[in-house]
N, C-alpha and C positions, 0 to 999 in steps of 0.2 A: 399544537405550538406553531406561531405563526412563521411562514417561511419566508426566507430571506428575498426570494426572487419570484414576481410573477410573470408567466409566460402567456400571452393572449393570442390565441390561435383561431381568427374567424376561419369557417369552411362553407363552401358552397359548390355543389357539381365537382367534387374533386376525387372521387372514389379511386380514380387510377393512382393518385399519388399521396393520397394522407397518409396512409400506413408508414409509407417510407419516412414522411415528414414527422411522424409522433416519435418513430424509432430513434430517428436522429435526435430529439430533444431527450429522451429517454436515457440515451447513453452520454449524456454529458457528463464530464470530469466534476462540474460543480452539481451536487445531487440535491441543494435544498432548495427546491422550489415547488411551486405549483403550476401547473397547467391548465388554463381557463379555455375550454374549446367552445367556440359559440356556434352554433349550427344557424346559420342564417336560411332556414326555410329550405336546405338543400333538398332538391328532387329525386337524387341518386341514393346509392348505397353508402352516402359518405359517413350520414350519421351514425348506420349500423358498424361500420369500421370502428368509428371513434368510439362508440359505446361499448365495444369489446376491448378496446385498448383501455379505456377507463378501469373495466373490471379486473383487468389484468395488473394495472398499476395506480395505487390510491393517489398517487401525486397527482392525475390526471382527473378532471371533472366535465361535465359539458353542461352547458347552458343552452337552452332553444328559445328562437324568436322566429316570427315572421320573416319573410326577406325583405330588408330593408337597403341591403347595399352594405361594403365594405368598410367604410368609414362608421356607421352607425353601429356595425357588429364590433368593432374595434371598441367604441365607447361602451359598448354592452360589457364587453370583456374586461375593461378598466374598473366599472363600477364594481364587480365583483372581486375583483382584483384585492389580496390582504396584503402582498409582498412588500418588504421596504425599498425594492428595487422592481421596475417595471421594463419589459421587454415586449415585441410584437414578432411574430413569426406568420409568414404567409403559409397556406397549407400545403401549397404543391412545392416548396422550396425544402431545402435541409439546412441544419446549422454544424457546424464544424465541432468537434467532440470538447474542444478546449475553449469555445467562443464565449460561453456566460462567463468562465472559470476566469479569463483573461480580462473581461471588460470588468467584471464586479472587482478582482483585485487592485485594478489600476483605480477604480472610484474610492474603494476602502484606503487606499495609499495617499490620493491626492485630495479628496473631498469634493472633487469636481462635480458637477450638476448631471452632466450626461458623459458617456462613453462611446466611440462608435470604432469600429472595425473594418479593415477591407472585405472583399467579396468577390467572388468567382461566378462565372456563367458556366451553366454544363446543359447538355443533353444527350441522348444515348447515341447520335450519330456523329456529333462533333465532338464530342468529349468533354474535359475540363479545361475552361481557360480564364485569362483575366478579365475582370468586368472593366469595360473601357471608361464609364462615366466615375470609378472608383480611383482610378490610376493616380490622378494628382492628389486629391484630398489625403489618401493613404500611403503615398510615396515612402513615407518613414513615419517613425514614432514622434508623436506631437504631444507632450504632456504638459496638463494645465496651461493650453492656450485657451484662443477666442477666435472667432470668425473674422473681427476687426483686424486682429494680428496675423490670422492665416487665412486670407481671403479667398484660397482654394475650398475651403470648408463650403462655400456656397453650393458646390456642386453635389454635394453629400445630402441629396433631396428625398432619399428615400428612410423610411421609418426603422426597417426592421432590421439594422445592421449596429442598431445600438441599445444600450441599458440606458435606463434613466432613473433617477434617484426621484422616489415615489414623492418626496415632501416637495420637490422642485416643481413636478410636475401638477400637485394639487395646489401649490402655492401660485401658480399662473392659470388654472383651470382650464386647461387646453382640450379641446373638442375637435375632432375631426368632422369636416364636413360632409354632406349627403351627397358627393359626387365621386367620380372618378378622380385618379390624380389627386388624391386627398392627403398624401404624404407631405408634398412641398410647403403647403402653408403652414403646416404644425413644425416641421423639421426646421426649417429657418427660424420660426419665430422662438425655437427653443434654444437655437445656436445664439441668435440676440440676446435672448434674456438671461442665457447662462452667466455665471461669474467666469467660469473655467471650464473648458472640454477638453477629454482626453481623445487623442485617435492614435490607434495602434495599425502596423502595416500589416501586420499578422493576418490571414483571411479567417473571419468568423462567420460567414454566410455565404452559402451557395444558392445562387439565384436561377432558376429552372427557367429554358428557354426552349418553349414546347415546339416541335415540328409542326403542330397544327397553326399555329400563331392563334390560340385561342385566350390566351391571357388578357388580361386589361391593356397592357403597353405595347400588345403586338396587335391588337385589334385598332391602331391608330388612324385609319383613313375612315372609320366609319362616323358620320357627322355627331352623333350623339357623343362619341368619345371624343371629336374635335372641340366640341362645345364645352365639355368638362374640361379638358386641358386649358383651354382658355381661360374658362371662371378662377380656375386653380391658380394661372398664372396671373391673373388680375387681383387674386387676395394678396399675393405675394407682393405685387408692385403696389398695391395700396399699402402695404406695410413698409415698405423701403423707402417708398415716396415721400412718404408722411413722417419719416425720419429726420434727426436733425443733421448739422453738416459733419458729423464723425462718420456718418454711413456713406460719406462719398463715394469711398473706393467698391465698398459693397454693391452700392446703386450700380455703378459702372460694370461690375461684374455680373451681375445678375440681369441687366439689360443685355448683355452681350451673352452670356449664357441663352437667353430666352430668344435670340436673335438666332444663335447658331443652332439652336435645337427646335425650339416649341413654333418658330416663326418657319423654321425651314419645313416643319412637318406640314403645317397649313399649305405652303406652297407646292410640296410634292401632291396633296391630297386632290389637286386638281387634274391629277392624272388619273384617279382612281375613282371619285365620286361619281354616282349617275348625273346625267345632265339635269334632272329636276332639282337637284340639290345646289349645282354650281351657284345660284344667285346668293343663296342661304350662305354658301361659304364664302363668298364675295364680301359680304356684308359682315361675316364673322371674322374673317382674316383684315379687313381695314380696320376693324374695331381694335383688334389687338395691336396693327400696326402702327396707329396715333398712339399707343399708349407707351410705346418704344421710344426711347433717347434719340433725336435725330443723330447727335454727334457718334454714337454707335452704330447706326445704321448706314452712315457714310462710311464707316470703315468694315464693312462686311464685304464678303467675298462677293466680286464683280459680278457673277451670275445671280447671286441674291439681290444684289440691287437691280438686276435687270428683271427680276421676278417683282420685286416691289413695285417699280415703276410702272410694269404693266397692271399690277393690282390698283394702282391709285389710277391708271388711265382705265380703268373697269373692262380691259381687253380679256374677255374670256377665252375666246379663241387662243390668244397667243398665249395665257396662263396654261391652257392645258397642252399646248405643243412643248413650252417649255417644261412643264411637268412631265410630261413622257419623255422628252429628250433626256431629263436627268434621272429618272426613275428606271431609265433601261440602261444605263451607264455610259451616257455620252460625255460626262467629265470624269470618267476612270482614268483616261490616259490625257485627258486634256483637248480639248476640240482643235481640230486641223486650224492652222494660222490662215488666213486669207490676205494676200497682199492689198494693203486700202488703195483704191483707185486715185491715180494722180500724186502719191506720196511714196517715194523711193525709201525702201527700209521700213516701212510702217506698216502693221499687219492688225486685223481684224478677227475676233473669234469668228468661227464658224457655228455660230447659235442660231436657235430658229428665229425667224424675223431680219436677219443681218441684211436680206436682198431688197425687205421692203421699205417703200418710202414712207413710214409709219410716223407723221410728225407729234404724236401723242408719246411716243419713246426716243428719247435722246440718242443720237445715234453715237455718242461718246462712251454710251454704255458698253458698246459693242467693241471698244479699243482695246487692243491687247498690248499692254504695257510691256516694255523691253524686260522689266525683272521677273516676268513670268516666263520668259523663255529659259528656260533653268537645265540645268543638265541632269538630266535621269539615267540611271544605272542598275542595273541587277546582276546577281552571282547566280549562274544556271548551273555551273557543276565545277567540283571540286576533286580533283584525285590526283593521286601520287604514282606516277609512271616513270620508268627509265630513271629513277633514282633521285627524281626532281617532283615539283609541284606544278600541274596544270590546273588553271584557271579558266573558264568559259563565262561569258556573260553578255550583255548586251549594253550600249551605251547611244545615247541620244541626245538631242537639244529639244526638250519638250515642245510641242506645238508645230516643230518644224518637219519637212520630209528629209529623209536620209538617203543620200544616192551615192553610189561609189565615185562617180565624177566631180562631185563638189562638195564631198565632205573629207575628213581625216580626224583618225584618233590616235594619241601618243598616251601612253600608260609608261608610269616609272614606279618601282619600289622605292619607298621611303621610310628611312630608318635613321632614326635620331637628328631630322632635318637634311641628311644628306641623299640627295635622288640619284637613282641608277636607270636609265632609260632600258625599256623591256622591248623586245622585238615582238610586234603585234599582226597575228593573222586575222584578219577580218573575213566576214562571211555574212550572206544571206541570213535573217532571222526574222521572227515575227515580232513586230516593233508593239510600242503601247497602244497604238491604234487598230492592231489586228492585222497591219498589211504587211508583206513581205518586204523587206527593204536592209540595206547594207549597214545593219546595228549590230549584228555579231561580232564578238572578238573572243581571242583565245592567247593567252600568256603563258610561258613557262619559265620556270624557275630550276635552274640546276644546283646541284650540292654546293659549289664553290659560291653561287651568288646567295643562297640560302645562309650560307656560313657567314654572309654580313651580318645577319643577326648575333651572331655569337660574338661579334666584336665588340659590341654596344650593351646587348640585353636588352636594349629597348624594344619596344614592338614594332613591326612594319606595317605599314598601310600602303595604298596604291595612289596614286594621283592621276587624273584621270583629265585630259585636255582634249576638247573636241572642236572640230569645226564644222558648221554646216552652212554653206552658201558663204554670207557674211558675217554670220554669227560666230560667235566664239566663246564657250563657256570652259570651266574648270572645276574641279571640285576630287573630294574623295570617293573612292568604289563603294557603292552601299547597295543596297538592295537584297538583304537576305529577309525575305518575308514567308508566307506560307506559302508550302510548295516549292521554295527554294532547298538548296542542300543547308537545312539548318544545323546539322549535326554531323560536318566534316570530320574526317580522319584526321588523326595528327601522326606522326611519323620523325623517327630519328633521324638527324643530318650529321650526326658525328656520336662517337662513343659516349659523349656524357649529355648532346644538346637534343632536346625534343621540339619539335614546331608544330604547334597545334593551330589551325585556321579555324576563324569565327568571327562574330560578330565583338565590336570592341566597347568599351565604356560609353562612346559618341554614337555607337549605332553602325560606324563604319566598318568594312570588311577589314581584318587584322591578321597579322600572323603573329602568335606570342612565342617567344622562345623560353624554355625553362632548362635551367642547368642543373644537372645531376638531381631530378626532383623524386620526391617520395613516390615510388612506383609499384605496382601489381605487376608481376613478371608470370605468374602460373597461380592457377587454382586447383587445389586435389579436392575430391568430393568423396565424401564418406557416408556411411548408412546415417550417422546422427550429427553430422558437422561439416561444415566446410574449412577448410584449411588454407589460408591465404599467405602465398610467398611473394617476396618483393625486396627491394632493397631502399635503404634510408640514406639521406647524405650524413656526413661526418659532423655537422653543425648542429644534429639533432643529438640532444644527451639523454640516455636513458626513454627511449621513446616509447609510449604506450598507444595504443589504437583507440580512438575515440570515436564510437558511433553517436550521430546527432539525428533526431526526428526534426527536421526542420519546420514541420507546420505544428509541432507542440513544443519545441524548444528542449526537450528531454534531451539528457546525454546518457551513454554507458561506456565505460571505459574496460578495456580488454587490456591482459598483460601480453607481451610481444616476446618471443625469443628471439634474442639478437646475437648472430655470429660477430668473428672479429673482422669480417670483410665488409660489413654493414649489411648483411643480408636477414630478412626477417621472417618468421613464420608466427601466424598467431592462428588460433582455432576458435569458429564462432558454431556454437552448438544451434541444432536447428529447433529444440524444445521451447528454448524461451522466447524466442521469435514466434512462434506458433502459438503460443499460449495466449499472446496478445490477442483479445477478442474485441477491443473498442479501437478501430482504424481510424487514422488522423484523417482520411478522404472520405467524407461521408458519402459521396456518390458511388466511386469507383470502389469504396471497402477495402482501401490498399493504404498501407502505411511504407514510408520510405525512410531509409537511412542513408545520410551522408557519412563517408570517412574522410578521417584525418588524423595524422599522427601528431603527437602532442610531446613536446619535450619537458625535462625536469624543470626547466625555466621557463616553461608557458608558453614556448614558440610553437606555432601550429603549421601543419603543412597538409594541404589536400592531398589525397591518395591519388596518383595518376594511374588510369587503366593502359598498359602497354603489353597485356596481356595477349591471348587469341582473340580475334574479332568474333568472338560468338559469346552469348549470355550462359550463364551456370544455372539451371534449374532443379530445384527439388520439389515433389508433391507428396505431401502428408497431410492426411485427416481433412481432405478437402481443400487445403490451402497451398498455395504456390509461393514459395522462396525461389526470388530472382536475383542473382548477382550481374549487375550489367553495368553501363556507363553512363553518364549525364551527359547533357548537351554539350558541355565545355571538356569531356573526355575523363572526366572523375570517377570513381568508384561509386556505385551506387547498390543498396540493397533494397529490394520490394518485397513485401509481404502482402497477400490480399487472397482473395476468391481463385478457384481453380477456372479462370476464364482463359479463353484460349488467346493465344498471341502468335503472331507472323514474323517468323524469323527469316524467312526466304522470299524471295518474288523473283519468278522467270519468266520470261516471253520465249515460247517455243516455236521458232519459225516453222519448223514442218509440219505441226498441227495447227499453227496459227490458233495460239492459245496462251492464255495466263495463268500459271500456276504459282499458287500461295501454298507455304506449307509452315508447318511450327510442332513443337512438340505436344503430344498426347495429355490429355487429361485423364480422370477418372470416369468422365461422362461422355456419353457416346452424342454426335452431334452431326446434323447436315449444314450445307454453306449455301448461302445467295448473296448476289450482289443486289443490294436494296437502293431505291432512290425513293425519296420522298415528295409527293405530288405538293405542288407550291399552297402553301397555307393550309395544310393538311397533314391529319396524321394518317392517312391512306398511304400507302407506297406501292410500288411495284418491284418485284424480284424475278431476278435470273438465276435459277438454279445452277450450282456447280455440280460438277462429277466428284465425288467424295473417294478416295483411297486410305486406307490405312496400312501401314507399314514400318516395320523398326522401330516403333515407339514415337511415330509421327504421322500427322495427319496432312493430306494435300487436297485442296479445292482447285480444281481447274475449270475455266470458262471459256469458250469460243470468243475470241474476239469481235467479231461480228456482231454477235448478241448484246454487247454494251453499247451500240450506235442505235440510236432510236429510229424507229422505222421512218417517219416523218418529222426530222428535227427541225424546229422551228428556230431560225437563226436570229438572233438580235442584231437587226440592221444598225442600231445606234451604238451598241457595244460588240463588238466583233469578238471581244477577248472573253465574253461570259461564255461559262460552261452550256452546252446543249443538255449535259447530262452530268450528276456528280453521284457517283456508286458509292456505296461503303459497304463493307464485306462483315456480314452478320452471321454468328455460328446460330443455328436452332437447334434447342435441344427437343427430347421426345416429348415434353409437354407442352411444346409450342412457344415457350418463352424462348426470347432471342435476345441477342446481348452483339454489340460492335466487336470485332475481333481488334484486338490491342496490336498496335505496330511497334515491335522492338526495337529499343534505339540503334544496335547494330544495323537492323534492316534500313531504318531511317538515313542512316548515314550512307547507304548506298543509293539512297532515292533522291531524284526522280525517274522513273523509267519511263521515256516516251517512245511511243510507235504510231506509224502511219497506218489508218484503216479505212477503207473505203472514202477515201478523201478527207478524213477526220483525223484529228491528233488526238491520240488517248495517252493520258499521263497518270501514270501511278505514283500516288504522293501520299505523305503523311500528314494529318491535322491534326493538332490537339491529342496525339497518342491514338487515333484510329486511322485506317488505311483506307484510301480513297481512288476511285479511277475517275477522272475528268475527262469529259469528251468536248473536245471544242472544234 
């Protein structure tokens, strides 16, 4: 019988990854498929792994050819495919378990020509995180749309997160060119040719980011790679530039995208290619620059326009310096402002070449517009102390130096438009340029002040007003980023009002007040089940507990025992949870459930965690069930492999060491702090002293061992890490996995300590535990 879906999987030299890729395809909830594995002359053991898989699963078959490249290998797979639908998977990536089902379901319902879904990036050291390039096209479900109606879809340049109707593919005769970056010419052509397209926000694809940088997209500064990138872009430009007037907005967006991504890559390459290739790169980049719309180029970032001018002038030496400055992080905090000679209150960017009288580069390109002197804030610490909430952070005006004598900071709590000024304690801290300056602040909100939130029910944010010299700027407190306290704890401010700090809808730092929320107050752990206890508000009639799997959309409803005082208990057996053998996340092999109470009238309330600040774990059959909190403080349940999880982090001053600990699993491990060498899978390990006691493991390391012996400071970017260590657990067979950072530990991080003139910060990143050395 002809399968409904054909999955084309070309492979070359991916022996380390292809097994996991094929397993993720085999576990799909949509089972009516064939998988055509195209061996593109792979010299390693990839073919042996693929053939073994084909022998075990009749849906998989292998096709062999001499090495021709990814595009021709995909074309070979298409010619072999027999299904009504067609999709592509790269052999080092993974597919989410519901990915094919969701995409085919929407195509069956709408009749669209193709359907695409969101993607995640992942690797072992950094965990799983959203794919930046896919955030706009798949921000929400868009059914039966089109790229002209939804221009964000021009960013959807990958072939692999989609399912195509085979009749549509054959009607237009799509073929992949024999170059790298072969996706975009085909993908955009398909978007334009389609009658309608479906885009779904759920993640259907997991895109590997190799530590070694060996994948095609990560070898971006090799000249052959750059040449193929330009050729691919030119094919796309030929497509849209020859189109009619209806493509005006598409054309502008594509030119803007190429300016921001591909032209930028060419400019950065001047800091990486050997001197022997620089003139070739000048010719290649100049050719591409001439294809881009001048009206788009004039709206590019000022530093981009400076690099474009150096390219037009053929100034290779300046191009090299500008690229090094950018590649080494010179733009991270915004280059320091230089007073413009003879002009009061006017500034120039301290970029390479600013002090040189180079008539080929317009001096105006170094001008620093006043609009770029923006307020920059961060949130560094959030803690409940002395019955109130203490918040520490930094505030500065971007590009300008901050000193105590000529600067001032005012901060107010804003609730429903009403401002309450706060007492601000200022202190020296590291600014965005890596300098010690008077940018640190601390504010404290006592219970009476927090009660203002109770009066209106509106969330509160913080207005920051900053003066540095003659410049004055204001805005909301923001800056919860990687390494900041992204999981701040909440607390009761009175008998029935809970305040939860965290990011708001617009990204600003806010305080959300919840009145008599549905809440978990305690957990009882038995051999066969968890019993959750808590309280529901009176407005929720005849509640039931709904467990939802966010990545799959599946729900399960459990009965609730409810007392007259609105206290509830609900029993959650382990067995049905552990019986789930097809996890939603194909990389972590973990499934997550979110909890909400649902009333008889359909009213839903998320279940807030107000119990002890500690996860509840149960280990059975090599699987770990963990009840814990989410980023926003709500109850989550995770089920997955018995990977080690860190629950506590402690800096022991007496022995000058860092101790990480967590619950034992049934596998014995040793521990090492590991850092990867740039552009390599090679790594350096610092072994930990391990201890096992009372069902807990502890990994201890002397802090000086984490400071590199000969650290190389980034002169351009003082904030760059000298070393980024990840805690790994190593099993007896040598396999290693990054230790997971438990959410309650994440809420107590970062920990920062000075060591031998360097700052060491213990921070969570995408679910793993890091020590950054600066």
